[in-house]
C-alpha positions in Angstrom: -14.4 -22.9 28.5 -14.4 -26.6 27.8 -16.1 -29.1 25.6 -17.2 -32.6 26.7 -16.4 -35.6 24.6 -19.3 -38.0 25.1 -17.6 -41.1 23.8 -14.7 -41.0 26.3 -16.2 -38.8 29.0 -13.2 -36.4 29.0 -13.3 -32.7 28.8 -11.1 -30.7 26.5 -10.1 -27.2 27.5 -9.8 -24.7 24.7 -8.4 -21.2 25.0 -10.2 -18.4 23.3 -8.2 -15.6 21.7 -9.6 -12.1 21.4 -11.0 -11.3 18.0 -8.2 -10.0 15.6 -5.3 -11.4 17.6 -4.5 -14.6 15.8 -0.8 -14.7 16.4 2.1 -13.7 14.2 2.1 -14.5 10.5 5.3 -14.8 8.5 6.3 -11.6 6.7 5.3 -11.2 3.1 8.4 -11.7 1.0 8.5 -9.1 -1.8 11.6 -9.5 -3.9 10.9 -6.5 -6.2 9.4 -3.1 -5.5 5.8 -2.4 -6.1 5.5 -1.1 -9.7 3.1 1.7 -10.8 0.8 -0.7 -12.7 0.5 -3.0 -9.7 -0.1 -0.1 -7.3 -2.8 1.2 -9.6 -4.6 -2.2 -9.8 -4.4 -2.6 -6.1 -5.8 0.9 -5.5 -8.6 0.2 -8.0 -9.4 -3.1 -6.2 -9.6 -1.4 -2.9 -11.8 1.5 -4.4 -14.3 -1.0 -5.8 -14.8 -2.6 -2.4 -15.5 0.6 -0.6 -19.0 1.7 0.2 -20.2 4.9 -1.6 -20.0 7.0 1.5 -16.3 6.0 2.1 -15.6 6.6 -1.6 -16.9 10.2 -1.3 -14.8 10.7 1.9 -11.7 9.4 0.2 -12.2 11.6 -2.8 -12.5 14.6 -0.6 -9.3 13.7 1.2 -7.5 13.2 -2.1 -8.7 16.7 -3.4 -7.5 18.3 -0.1 -4.3 16.5 0.5 -3.4 15.3 -3.0 -1.4 18.4 -4.2 0.7 18.5 -1.0 1.5 14.7 -1.2 2.3 15.0 -4.9 4.7 17.9 -4.2 6.4 15.9 -1.4 6.8 12.9 -3.7 8.2 15.1 -6.5 10.7 16.8 -4.1 11.8 13.4 -2.7 12.4 12.0 -6.2 14.3 15.1 -7.2 16.5 14.9 -4.1 17.1 11.2 -4.8 18.3 11.9 -8.3 20.6 14.7 -7.1 22.7 12.2 -5.1 
């Protein structure tokens, strides 16, 4: 694929990258861990942007998997404190 420059009569060749493959970005530098308030605000922001159908699906998944995930988090925290 090329584009012609009418003023000079030259042709520039441009390479096209597939959609979504824009190359590597520098890693996000987080100096501190994600706090509970920040996590809640981020989750709320994502929730607001979801269409209603996906909100319903996410709520169903939370009802089904939530107790198991909460138990795993509780057990992990308890084992961390026991060290």
